[in-house]
N, CA and C atoms as a LAMMPS dump frame, in Angstrom:
ITEM: TIMESTEP
0
ITEM: NUMBER OF ATOMS
366
ITEM: BOX BOUNDS ff ff ff
-5.0000000000000000e+02 5.0000000000000000e+02
-5.0000000000000000e+02 5.0000000000000000e+02
-5.0000000000000000e+02 5.0000000000000000e+02
ITEM: ATOMS id mol type element x y z
1 1 1 N 8.817 -397.371 -114.537
2 1 2 C 7.383 -397.535 -114.355
3 1 3 C 6.955 -398.964 -114.657
4 2 1 N 7.591 -399.575 -115.647
5 2 2 C 7.185 -400.914 -116.044
6 2 3 C 7.304 -401.909 -114.898
7 3 1 N 8.382 -401.8 -114.105
8 3 2 C 8.561 -402.711 -112.985
9 3 3 C 7.431 -402.55 -111.975
10 4 1 N 6.958 -401.321 -111.8
11 4 2 C 5.88 -401.071 -110.844
12 4 3 C 4.565 -401.649 -111.35
13 5 1 N 4.33 -401.553 -112.663
14 5 2 C 3.106 -402.105 -113.246
15 5 3 C 3.126 -403.626 -113.145
16 6 1 N 4.316 -404.238 -113.201
17 6 2 C 4.431 -405.697 -113.092
18 6 3 C 3.854 -406.198 -111.767
19 7 1 N 3.865 -405.368 -110.74
20 7 2 C 3.389 -405.778 -109.413
21 7 3 C 1.983 -405.272 -109.104
22 8 1 N 1.374 -404.599 -110.057
23 8 2 C 0.026 -404.063 -109.866
24 8 3 C -0.995 -405.188 -110.016
25 9 1 N -2.009 -405.206 -109.171
26 9 2 C -3.049 -406.237 -109.254
27 9 3 C -4.407 -405.574 -109.459
28 10 1 N -5.323 -406.274 -110.128
29 10 2 C -6.67 -405.713 -110.288
30 10 3 C -7.282 -405.417 -108.922
31 11 1 N -7.923 -404.283 -108.818
32 11 2 C -8.545 -403.872 -107.565
33 11 3 C -7.644 -403.011 -106.694
34 12 1 N -6.379 -402.854 -107.103
35 12 2 C -5.455 -402.03 -106.313
36 12 3 C -5.923 -400.582 -106.306
37 13 1 N -5.854 -399.967 -105.131
38 13 2 C -6.203 -398.551 -105.027
39 13 3 C -5.086 -397.723 -105.636
40 14 1 N -5.473 -396.669 -106.325
41 14 2 C -4.519 -395.769 -106.964
42 14 3 C -4.784 -394.347 -106.501
43 15 1 N -3.77 -393.515 -106.622
44 15 2 C -3.93 -392.087 -106.336
45 15 3 C -3.671 -391.328 -107.625
46 16 1 N -4.585 -390.448 -107.969
47 16 2 C -4.411 -389.574 -109.122
48 16 3 C -4.039 -388.197 -108.602
49 17 1 N -3.161 -387.518 -109.319
50 17 2 C -2.742 -386.178 -108.902
51 17 3 C -2.684 -385.264 -110.119
52 18 1 N -3.272 -384.091 -109.963
53 18 2 C -3.286 -383.132 -111.076
54 18 3 C -1.97 -382.377 -111.157
55 19 1 N -1.599 -382.034 -112.376
56 19 2 C -0.402 -381.229 -112.635
57 19 3 C -0.794 -380.146 -113.634
58 20 1 N -1.077 -378.967 -113.134
59 20 2 C -1.544 -377.858 -113.968
60 20 3 C -0.384 -377.124 -114.637
61 21 1 N 0.846 -377.504 -114.315
62 21 2 C 2.03 -376.897 -114.934
63 21 3 C 2.719 -377.86 -115.9
64 22 1 N 2.071 -378.942 -116.252
65 22 2 C 2.687 -379.958 -117.101
66 22 3 C 3.033 -379.405 -118.481
67 23 1 N 4.273 -379.628 -118.942
68 23 2 C 4.639 -379.192 -120.29
69 23 3 C 4.087 -380.132 -121.363
70 24 1 N 3.537 -381.273 -120.949
71 24 2 C 3.078 -382.285 -121.903
72 24 3 C 1.587 -382.242 -122.192
73 25 1 N 0.815 -381.584 -121.343
74 25 2 C -0.637 -381.55 -121.501
75 25 3 C -1.124 -380.112 -121.477
76 26 1 N -2.117 -379.824 -122.303
77 26 2 C -2.757 -378.51 -122.229
78 26 3 C -3.582 -378.479 -120.95
79 27 1 N -3.523 -377.43 -120.251
80 27 2 C -4.298 -377.191 -119.026
81 27 3 C -3.848 -378.063 -117.867
82 28 1 N -4.116 -379.374 -117.905
83 28 2 C -3.796 -380.208 -116.744
84 28 3 C -3.437 -381.623 -117.163
85 29 1 N -2.352 -382.12 -116.6
86 29 2 C -2.017 -383.53 -116.721
87 29 3 C -2.486 -384.225 -115.458
88 30 1 N -2.687 -385.538 -115.538
89 30 2 C -3.12 -386.287 -114.361
90 30 3 C -2.212 -387.5 -114.213
91 31 1 N -1.381 -387.471 -113.169
92 31 2 C -0.472 -388.579 -112.898
93 31 3 C -1.175 -389.678 -112.13
94 32 1 N -0.718 -390.913 -112.346
95 32 2 C -1.266 -392.081 -111.655
96 32 3 C -0.167 -392.634 -110.756
97 33 1 N -0.494 -392.865 -109.482
98 33 2 C 0.478 -393.341 -108.502
99 33 3 C -0.097 -394.515 -107.725
100 34 1 N 0.778 -395.433 -107.287
101 34 2 C 0.31 -396.484 -106.393
102 34 3 C 0.228 -395.899 -104.985
103 35 1 N -0.202 -396.697 -104.034
104 35 2 C -0.401 -396.168 -102.679
105 35 3 C 0.92 -395.857 -101.974
106 36 1 N 2.037 -396.31 -102.543
107 36 2 C 3.357 -395.97 -101.992
108 36 3 C 3.917 -394.7 -102.611
109 37 1 N 3.163 -394.106 -103.546
110 37 2 C 3.599 -392.864 -104.177
111 37 3 C 4.463 -393.046 -105.411
112 38 1 N 4.602 -394.289 -105.897
113 38 2 C 5.412 -394.535 -107.094
114 38 3 C 4.594 -394.255 -108.351
115 39 1 N 5.198 -393.539 -109.284
116 39 2 C 4.506 -393.158 -110.52
117 39 3 C 4.274 -394.369 -111.415
118 40 1 N 3.034 -394.477 -111.935
119 40 2 C 2.678 -395.547 -112.868
120 40 3 C 2.402 -395.004 -114.26
121 41 1 N 2.472 -393.699 -114.424
122 41 2 C 2.212 -393.093 -115.728
123 41 3 C 1.236 -391.941 -115.607
124 42 1 N 0.626 -391.606 -116.724
125 42 2 C -0.353 -390.519 -116.785
126 42 3 C -1.663 -391.043 -117.343
127 43 1 N -2.743 -390.404 -116.951
128 43 2 C -4.048 -390.78 -117.468
129 43 3 C -4.065 -390.512 -118.968
130 44 1 N -4.335 -391.515 -119.74
131 44 2 C -4.319 -391.395 -121.201
132 44 3 C -4.273 -392.776 -121.808
133 45 1 N -3.728 -392.881 -122.99
134 45 2 C -3.599 -394.179 -123.638
135 45 3 C -4.812 -394.513 -124.468
136 46 1 N -5.334 -395.747 -124.279
137 46 2 C -6.452 -396.224 -125.093
138 46 3 C -7.628 -395.258 -125.027
139 47 1 N -8.016 -394.891 -123.794
140 47 2 C -9.014 -393.834 -123.623
141 47 3 C -8.215 -392.57 -123.391
142 48 1 N -7.99 -391.83 -124.446
143 48 2 C -7.183 -390.625 -124.326
144 48 3 C -8.106 -389.445 -124.054
145 49 1 N -8.169 -389 -122.801
146 49 2 C -9.086 -387.91 -122.483
147 49 3 C -8.727 -386.628 -123.235
148 50 1 N -9.741 -385.899 -123.616
149 50 2 C -9.527 -384.6 -124.254
150 50 3 C -9.021 -383.621 -123.198
151 51 1 N -8.569 -382.463 -123.645
152 51 2 C -8.136 -381.428 -122.698
153 51 3 C -9.252 -381.1 -121.724
154 52 1 N -10.478 -381.003 -122.245
155 52 2 C -11.63 -380.667 -121.398
156 52 3 C -11.909 -381.777 -120.387
157 53 1 N -11.767 -383.045 -120.812
158 53 2 C -11.963 -384.167 -119.891
159 53 3 C -10.951 -384.11 -118.753
160 54 1 N -9.685 -383.847 -119.095
161 54 2 C -8.644 -383.783 -118.069
162 54 3 C -8.903 -382.646 -117.08
163 55 1 N -9.37 -381.508 -117.573
164 55 2 C -9.69 -380.388 -116.679
165 55 3 C -10.819 -380.792 -115.734
166 56 1 N -11.862 -381.409 -116.272
167 56 2 C -12.995 -381.824 -115.432
168 56 3 C -12.545 -382.833 -114.382
169 57 1 N -11.761 -383.832 -114.796
170 57 2 C -11.278 -384.832 -113.846
171 57 3 C -10.374 -384.177 -112.805
172 58 1 N -9.473 -383.299 -113.239
173 58 2 C -8.56 -382.623 -112.309
174 58 3 C -9.33 -381.812 -111.268
175 59 1 N -10.401 -381.165 -111.685
176 59 2 C -11.205 -380.364 -110.751
177 59 3 C -11.97 -381.239 -109.763
178 60 1 N -12.313 -382.449 -110.172
179 60 2 C -13.11 -383.337 -109.325
180 60 3 C -12.277 -384.332 -108.519
181 61 1 N -10.961 -384.311 -108.656
182 61 2 C -10.117 -385.311 -107.997
183 61 3 C -10.391 -385.505 -106.507
184 62 1 N -10.632 -384.452 -105.725
185 62 2 C -10.889 -384.69 -104.299
186 62 3 C -12.152 -385.523 -104.034
187 63 1 N -12.947 -385.769 -105.061
188 63 2 C -14.195 -386.526 -104.913
189 63 3 C -14.17 -387.84 -105.692
190 64 1 N -12.995 -388.248 -106.171
191 64 2 C -12.868 -389.431 -107.028
192 64 3 C -12.008 -390.492 -106.353
193 65 1 N -12.454 -391.76 -106.452
194 65 2 C -11.648 -392.915 -106.048
195 65 3 C -11.193 -393.594 -107.331
196 66 1 N -9.932 -394.003 -107.378
197 66 2 C -9.376 -394.657 -108.564
198 66 3 C -8.9 -396.062 -108.204
199 67 1 N -9.219 -397.018 -109.079
200 67 2 C -8.865 -398.413 -108.873
201 67 3 C -8.289 -398.99 -110.157
202 68 1 N -7.281 -399.838 -110.035
203 68 2 C -6.705 -400.514 -111.204
204 68 3 C -7.622 -401.654 -111.637
205 69 1 N -7.867 -401.752 -112.935
206 69 2 C -8.632 -402.868 -113.504
207 69 3 C -7.922 -403.34 -114.768
208 70 1 N -8.231 -404.541 -115.212
209 70 2 C -7.661 -405.098 -116.448
210 70 3 C -6.149 -404.905 -116.509
211 71 1 N -5.458 -405.393 -115.503
212 71 2 C -4.002 -405.254 -115.439
213 71 3 C -3.349 -406.3 -116.338
214 72 1 N -2.473 -405.854 -117.242
215 72 2 C -1.736 -406.743 -118.149
216 72 3 C -0.247 -406.439 -118.033
217 73 1 N 0.438 -407.087 -117.082
218 73 2 C 1.879 -406.85 -116.97
219 73 3 C 2.579 -407.255 -118.26
220 74 1 N 3.704 -406.664 -118.531
221 74 2 C 4.458 -406.97 -119.742
222 74 3 C 4.796 -408.454 -119.807
223 75 1 N 5.11 -409.039 -118.669
224 75 2 C 5.467 -410.455 -118.627
225 75 3 C 4.335 -411.393 -118.988
226 76 1 N 3.104 -410.896 -119.056
227 76 2 C 1.958 -411.763 -119.341
228 76 3 C 1.553 -411.756 -120.806
229 77 1 N 2.305 -411.081 -121.668
230 77 2 C 1.899 -410.964 -123.065
231 77 3 C 2.817 -411.755 -123.99
232 78 1 N 2.242 -412.199 -125.084
233 78 2 C 3.037 -412.827 -126.138
234 78 3 C 3.302 -411.829 -127.259
235 79 1 N 2.789 -410.612 -127.096
236 79 2 C 2.972 -409.558 -128.094
237 79 3 C 4.339 -408.911 -127.856
238 80 1 N 5.304 -409.251 -128.696
239 80 2 C 6.671 -408.767 -128.481
240 80 3 C 6.854 -407.317 -128.909
241 81 1 N 5.847 -406.724 -129.544
242 81 2 C 5.928 -405.307 -129.92
243 81 3 C 5.62 -404.401 -128.737
244 82 1 N 4.821 -404.914 -127.822
245 82 2 C 4.45 -404.106 -126.666
246 82 3 C 5.642 -403.982 -125.731
247 83 1 N 5.934 -402.778 -125.318
248 83 2 C 7.123 -402.524 -124.503
249 83 3 C 6.8 -402.181 -123.05
250 84 1 N 5.526 -401.989 -122.736
251 84 2 C 5.164 -401.616 -121.364
252 84 3 C 3.95 -402.414 -120.901
253 85 1 N 3.843 -402.581 -119.594
254 85 2 C 2.645 -403.172 -119.037
255 85 3 C 1.488 -402.197 -119.195
256 86 1 N 0.29 -402.728 -119.172
257 86 2 C -0.885 -401.877 -119.356
258 86 3 C -1.916 -402.156 -118.272
259 87 1 N -2.724 -401.159 -117.983
260 87 2 C -3.842 -401.326 -117.061
261 87 3 C -4.846 -400.22 -117.338
262 88 1 N -6.062 -400.473 -116.935
263 88 2 C -7.092 -399.441 -117.03
264 88 3 C -7.385 -398.947 -115.626
265 89 1 N -7.898 -397.733 -115.563
266 89 2 C -8.229 -397.118 -114.279
267 89 3 C -9.736 -396.897 -114.226
268 90 1 N -10.349 -397.434 -113.186
269 90 2 C -11.778 -397.209 -112.953
270 90 3 C -11.9 -395.997 -112.033
271 91 1 N -12.655 -394.993 -112.471
272 91 2 C -12.885 -393.794 -111.666
273 91 3 C -14.293 -393.842 -111.099
274 92 1 N -14.405 -393.608 -109.814
275 92 2 C -15.715 -393.584 -109.162
276 92 3 C -15.838 -392.274 -108.397
277 93 1 N -16.869 -391.518 -108.717
278 93 2 C -17.07 -390.238 -108.042
279 93 3 C -18.009 -390.45 -106.859
280 94 1 N -17.655 -389.859 -105.733
281 94 2 C -18.494 -389.968 -104.545
282 94 3 C -19.731 -389.084 -104.726
283 95 1 N -20.785 -389.34 -103.965
284 95 2 C -21.941 -388.435 -104.039
285 95 3 C -21.491 -387.02 -103.669
286 96 1 N -21.925 -386.055 -104.453
287 96 2 C -21.467 -384.681 -104.237
288 96 3 C -22.636 -383.71 -104.183
289 97 1 N -22.392 -382.601 -103.526
290 97 2 C -23.302 -381.459 -103.543
291 97 3 C -22.792 -380.574 -104.671
292 98 1 N -23.501 -380.538 -105.778
293 98 2 C -23.017 -379.862 -106.976
294 98 3 C -22.694 -378.392 -106.717
295 99 1 N -23.488 -377.725 -105.906
296 99 2 C -23.23 -376.312 -105.619
297 99 3 C -21.905 -376.137 -104.881
298 100 1 N -21.647 -377.003 -103.9
299 100 2 C -20.391 -376.931 -103.147
300 100 3 C -19.197 -377.235 -104.057
301 101 1 N -19.356 -378.212 -104.948
302 101 2 C -18.267 -378.568 -105.862
303 101 3 C -17.996 -377.432 -106.843
304 102 1 N -19.04 -376.796 -107.347
305 102 2 C -18.842 -375.66 -108.254
306 102 3 C -18.086 -374.531 -107.555
307 103 1 N -18.376 -374.341 -106.281
308 103 2 C -17.654 -373.332 -105.497
309 103 3 C -16.172 -373.711 -105.352
310 104 1 N -15.909 -375.007 -105.065
311 104 2 C -14.525 -375.497 -104.972
312 104 3 C -13.781 -375.281 -106.288
313 105 1 N -14.445 -375.615 -107.392
314 105 2 C -13.83 -375.483 -108.716
315 105 3 C -13.519 -374.019 -109.01
316 106 1 N -14.443 -373.141 -108.674
317 106 2 C -14.214 -371.709 -108.89
318 106 3 C -12.982 -371.245 -108.113
319 107 1 N -12.885 -371.655 -106.84
320 107 2 C -11.725 -371.287 -106.025
321 107 3 C -10.443 -371.879 -106.602
322 108 1 N -10.515 -373.126 -107.043
323 108 2 C -9.35 -373.797 -107.62
324 108 3 C -8.836 -373.055 -108.847
325 109 1 N -9.738 -372.692 -109.741
326 109 2 C -9.336 -372.046 -110.985
327 109 3 C -8.866 -370.609 -110.778
328 110 1 N -9.164 -370.032 -109.618
329 110 2 C -8.654 -368.694 -109.294
330 110 3 C -7.211 -368.751 -108.784
331 111 1 N -6.749 -369.942 -108.403
332 111 2 C -5.387 -370.104 -107.893
333 111 3 C -4.38 -370.1 -109.038
334 112 1 N -3.136 -369.826 -108.696
335 112 2 C -2.037 -369.941 -109.649
336 112 3 C -1.913 -371.419 -110.048
337 113 1 N -1.635 -371.732 -111.316
338 113 2 C -1.547 -373.137 -111.736
339 113 3 C -0.628 -373.998 -110.865
340 114 1 N 0.464 -373.464 -110.395
341 114 2 C 1.381 -374.259 -109.569
342 114 3 C 0.796 -374.585 -108.195
343 115 1 N -0.248 -373.881 -107.78
344 115 2 C -0.894 -374.127 -106.487
345 115 3 C -2.161 -374.971 -106.609
346 116 1 N -2.49 -375.425 -107.806
347 116 2 C -3.742 -376.155 -108.038
348 116 3 C -3.637 -377.664 -107.843
349 117 1 N -2.546 -378.164 -107.354
350 117 2 C -2.364 -379.612 -107.235
351 117 3 C -3.439 -380.196 -106.321
352 118 1 N -4.141 -381.193 -106.82
353 118 2 C -5.16 -381.899 -106.049
354 118 3 C -4.95 -383.393 -106.249
355 119 1 N -5.379 -384.188 -105.268
356 119 2 C -5.256 -385.638 -105.348
357 119 3 C -6.607 -386.293 -105.172
358 120 1 N -6.7 -387.508 -105.69
359 120 2 C -7.925 -388.282 -105.526
360 120 3 C -7.961 -388.898 -104.131
361 121 1 N -9.103 -389.479 -103.8
362 121 2 C -9.299 -390.175 -102.529
363 121 3 C -8.576 -391.52 -102.613
364 122 1 N -7.877 -391.901 -101.544
365 122 2 C -7.241 -393.231 -101.517
366 122 3 C -7.838 -394.017 -100.377
């Protein structure tokens, strides 16, 4: 993953994908991918979303655009303790019809967790 973060630039479009079967997160994990589908990590870190935050984001992914901001490749730091490149993700939700989204969420949560995979807008 570190090599992929080394080539990430601010403003790069990202794809987020929910994982409702993740053994590492309660309810839902959210993976971060570049536009080529390479994994850059999971949503978390400095802003560590709560379980409830991850569920809300996972349910809204089809209406969210994700962009890389504040990219700090490992090669750009003098901090020798840091072992990985870092970046923040800006999430932007498109205008939504709340009633339609609530209906989508209800249908999503009625599905088996392995069938709940959703992705953000790229």
